[in-house]
C-alpha positions as CSV (number, residue, x, y, z in Angstrom):
1,M,36.5,111.0,30.7
2,K,33.4,108.8,31.1
3,A,30.0,110.5,30.9
4,H,29.0,109.9,34.5
5,D,32.3,111.2,35.8
6,Q,32.1,114.3,33.5
7,L,28.6,115.2,34.4
8,G,29.0,114.4,38.1
9,S,32.0,116.6,38.4
10,Y,30.2,119.4,36.6
11,I,27.2,119.2,39.0
12,L,29.5,119.1,42.0
13,E,31.4,122.2,40.8
14,N,28.3,124.2,40.0
15,R,25.9,122.9,42.7
16,H,25.4,126.4,44.2
17,E,24.6,128.0,40.8
18,L,22.2,125.1,40.0
19,A,20.5,125.6,43.4
20,L,19.8,129.2,42.6
21,K,17.8,128.1,39.5
22,L,15.2,126.3,41.7
23,D,12.1,128.1,42.9
24,G,12.2,127.7,46.7
25,G,8.4,127.9,47.4
26,S,5.1,129.5,46.9
27,P,5.1,133.1,45.5
28,E,2.9,134.1,48.5
29,L,5.6,132.9,50.9
30,S,7.9,135.7,52.1
31,L,11.2,134.5,53.4
32,S,13.9,136.6,55.0
33,K,17.3,136.8,53.3
34,K,18.8,134.5,55.9
35,D,16.0,131.9,55.3
36,E,16.5,132.2,51.6
37,M,20.2,131.5,51.9
38,K,19.5,128.5,54.3
39,L,17.1,127.1,51.7
40,I,19.6,127.5,48.9
41,D,22.3,125.8,51.0
42,L,19.9,122.8,51.6
43,Q,19.1,122.6,47.9
44,S,22.8,122.8,47.1
45,D,23.5,119.9,49.5
46,L,21.0,117.6,47.8
47,I,22.4,118.6,44.4
48,S,25.9,117.6,45.6
49,Y,24.5,114.1,46.6
50,I,23.1,113.7,43.2
51,G,26.4,114.8,41.6
52,T,28.3,112.3,43.8
53,A,25.9,109.5,42.8
54,I,26.4,110.3,39.1
55,K,30.2,110.7,39.5
56,Q,30.7,107.4,41.3
57,N,28.1,105.7,39.2
58,E,26.3,104.3,42.3
59,T,24.3,105.5,45.2
60,S,26.0,103.4,48.0
61,G,27.2,105.4,50.9
62,L,24.7,108.2,50.3
63,E,21.6,106.9,52.1
64,E,22.4,108.3,55.6
65,Q,23.3,111.7,54.1
66,V,20.1,111.9,52.2
67,I,18.0,110.9,55.2
68,D,19.8,113.5,57.4
69,W,19.2,116.1,54.7
70,A,15.5,115.2,54.5
71,R,15.1,115.5,58.3
72,K,16.8,118.9,58.4
73,T,14.8,120.1,55.4
74,G,11.5,118.9,56.8
75,E,12.1,120.6,60.1
76,S,13.2,123.8,58.3
77,A,10.1,123.8,56.0
78,V,7.7,123.5,59.0
79,Q,9.5,126.3,60.9
80,R,9.5,128.6,57.9
81,G,5.9,127.9,56.9
82,I,6.7,126.2,53.6
83,E,3.9,123.9,52.5
84,L,4.5,120.2,51.9
85,D,3.5,120.5,48.2
86,D,6.1,123.3,47.7
87,G,8.8,121.2,49.3
88,L,8.1,118.3,47.1
89,G,7.8,120.6,44.1
90,I,11.5,121.5,44.6
91,L,12.4,117.9,44.1
92,S,10.4,117.8,40.8
93,Q,12.1,121.0,39.7
94,L,15.5,119.4,40.5
95,R,14.7,116.3,38.5
96,M,13.8,118.5,35.5
97,L,16.9,120.7,36.0
98,I,19.2,117.7,35.8
99,W,17.4,116.3,32.8
100,K,17.7,119.7,31.0
101,L,21.4,119.8,31.9
102,M,22.0,116.4,30.4
103,S,20.1,117.4,27.3
104,E,22.3,120.5,26.9
105,K,25.5,118.6,27.5
106,Q,24.6,115.6,25.4
107,S,25.9,116.9,22.1
108,E,28.8,118.8,23.6
109,W,30.1,115.8,25.5
110,N,28.8,113.1,23.1
111,F,26.7,111.2,25.6
112,T,25.3,107.9,24.3
113,A,21.8,106.7,25.0
114,E,23.1,104.0,27.2
115,E,25.2,106.4,29.3
116,I,22.2,108.7,29.8
117,T,20.1,105.7,31.0
118,A,22.8,104.7,33.4
119,I,23.0,108.2,34.8
120,N,19.3,108.3,35.3
121,Y,19.5,105.0,37.3
122,N,21.7,106.9,39.8
123,I,19.6,110.1,39.9
124,E,16.2,108.6,40.6
125,P,17.1,106.6,43.8
126,V,18.5,109.8,45.4
127,I,15.5,112.0,44.5
128,N,13.0,109.3,45.4
129,K,14.6,108.6,48.8
130,A,14.8,112.3,49.5
131,G,11.1,112.7,48.7
132,R,10.0,109.8,50.9
133,E,12.1,110.9,53.9
134,F,11.2,114.5,53.5
135,C,7.5,113.7,53.6
136,M,7.9,111.6,56.8
137,A,10.1,114.2,58.5
138,Y,7.7,117.0,57.5
139,V,4.6,115.2,58.8
140,E,6.3,114.3,62.1
141,D,7.7,117.8,62.7
142,Y,4.3,119.4,61.7
143,R,2.6,117.1,64.2
144,Q,5.0,118.2,67.0
145,Y,4.6,121.8,66.0
146,M,0.8,121.6,66.2
147,K,1.1,119.8,69.5
148,K,3.2,122.5,71.0
149,A,1.0,125.2,69.6
150,Q,-2.1,123.5,71.1
151,S,-0.3,123.2,74.4
152,S,0.5,126.9,74.4
153,V,-3.1,127.8,73.7
154,M,-4.2,125.6,76.5
155,E,-1.8,127.2,78.9
156,Y,-3.4,130.5,78.1
157,S,-6.8,129.0,78.8
158,V,-5.8,128.2,82.5
159,P,-4.7,131.6,83.8
160,V,-3.6,131.8,87.4
161,V,-4.0,135.3,88.7
162,G,-2.6,136.6,92.0
163,L,-5.1,138.5,94.1
164,N,-2.5,139.3,96.8
165,D,0.6,137.8,98.3
166,D,-1.3,134.8,99.7
167,V,-4.2,134.2,97.4
168,A,-4.5,133.4,93.7
169,I,-7.4,132.6,91.5
170,L,-7.8,130.2,88.6
171,P,-11.1,130.8,86.7
172,L,-11.9,128.1,84.2
173,I,-14.2,128.7,81.3
174,G,-15.4,126.2,78.6
175,E,-15.1,122.5,78.2
176,L,-12.6,120.9,80.5
177,D,-11.3,117.8,78.6
178,D,-8.6,115.4,79.6
179,D,-5.8,117.3,77.8
180,R,-6.8,120.6,79.2
181,A,-7.1,119.1,82.7
182,K,-3.5,117.8,82.4
183,I,-2.3,121.3,81.4
184,L,-4.2,122.7,84.3
185,K,-2.3,120.5,86.8
186,E,1.1,121.6,85.4
187,V,0.2,125.3,85.1
188,A,-1.4,125.4,88.6
189,L,1.6,123.9,90.3
190,H,4.2,125.9,88.4
191,K,2.4,129.2,88.8
192,C,1.6,128.7,92.5
193,I,5.3,128.0,93.1
194,E,6.2,131.1,91.2
195,L,3.6,133.3,93.1
196,R,4.3,131.6,96.4
197,N,0.7,131.9,97.4
198,S,-0.8,129.7,100.1
199,T,-4.4,129.6,98.7
200,L,-5.7,128.9,95.3
201,I,-9.4,129.6,94.4
202,L,-10.4,127.2,91.6
203,D,-13.6,128.6,90.0
204,L,-15.6,126.2,87.9
205,S,-18.6,128.4,87.3
206,G,-17.8,128.6,83.6
207,V,-17.3,124.8,83.1
208,P,-20.4,123.1,81.7
209,T,-19.6,119.5,82.4
210,V,-17.1,117.3,84.2
211,D,-16.6,113.6,83.3
212,T,-14.8,110.8,85.3
213,M,-11.4,111.5,83.8
214,V,-11.5,115.2,84.4
215,A,-12.8,114.8,87.9
216,N,-9.9,112.5,88.7
217,E,-7.5,115.1,87.2
218,L,-9.0,117.8,89.4
219,S,-8.6,115.6,92.4
220,Q,-5.0,115.1,91.5
221,V,-4.5,118.9,91.1
222,I,-5.8,119.4,94.6
223,D,-3.6,116.7,96.1
224,S,-0.5,118.0,94.3
225,L,-1.2,121.6,95.5
226,K,-1.6,120.3,99.0
227,L,1.9,118.7,98.8
228,I,3.5,122.1,98.1
229,G,1.5,123.8,100.9
230,V,-1.3,125.4,98.8
231,K,-4.9,125.1,100.1
232,T,-7.5,124.8,97.3
233,I,-10.9,126.5,97.6
234,L,-13.4,125.2,95.0
235,T,-16.1,127.6,93.8
236,G,-18.9,127.7,91.2
237,L,-19.6,123.9,91.5
238,R,-23.0,123.8,89.6
239,P,-25.6,121.3,90.9
240,E,-25.4,119.1,87.8
241,I,-21.6,118.9,88.1
242,A,-21.8,118.3,91.9
243,Q,-24.2,115.4,91.3
244,A,-22.0,114.0,88.6
245,V,-18.9,114.1,90.9
246,V,-20.9,112.3,93.6
247,E,-22.1,109.7,91.3
248,I,-18.6,109.1,90.0
249,G,-17.4,108.6,93.5
250,I,-14.8,111.4,93.6
251,K,-14.3,112.9,97.1
252,F,-12.6,116.2,97.4
253,E,-11.5,115.5,101.0
254,G,-9.9,118.2,103.0
255,M,-10.9,120.9,100.6
256,T,-13.0,124.0,101.2
257,I,-16.0,124.5,98.9
258,R,-17.8,127.8,98.5
259,K,-21.0,128.6,96.6
260,N,-19.4,131.2,94.4
261,L,-16.3,133.4,93.9
262,K,-17.7,136.3,95.9
263,T,-18.4,134.1,98.9
264,A,-14.9,132.6,98.7
265,I,-13.2,136.0,98.6
266,E,-15.3,137.5,101.4
267,G,-14.4,134.4,103.5
268,L,-10.7,135.2,103.1
269,S,-11.2,138.9,104.1
270,I,-9.3,140.1,101.0
């Protein structure tokens, strides 16, 4: 039996046992038993691709499998809080594990130097491809994860609270940038539909500034709410914000404006 066929077959037959020898992450990382088994299965899959590449003495036909593995592994690593360095570290460990295995089997199976070199030519492309694709998948999934997390935080920053069956209040505090203004529009619409209120008091007393983009978003919020039958009452419009809105040219037509929240609530006889 040729060296590549012999070693490849051995790796395929013992891929799970080999995967168990890899350190799956940082010692500070606590994974559940289920997550540990998932990680071992993923490591075993990559070892099987390496074994196949060695056995068939070429890497053709494995590229799509390796890419799919890297994408699933990158997503899994982000979800389980595994750092990018730890994920890449597993690939380095795997390379050393295969080299150690070849060294152990060299005398037993009488591998020649030429055969070992040829085997390495089939190992490196698989591990290098896995590393590149894993990095790309990890960064993209991490970016999406952070985007969702930021969106969730922003949703909590625009609380719509029902005062009674007809009236709800949305108090805004802090900077109101473009991203938060867009979240405001989505949350306000969905929450008003859920509460079935006919009036929304939008309190801006805690907002320090409003720029052109945000003023336009606010105008769109009011127009959108009007389409679903919700009247908007704007309160807490500070003088500097009111002046800025006028200078920008935004007109909140058909909307009730009150000096403060107290005046708005009293006017509704709540």
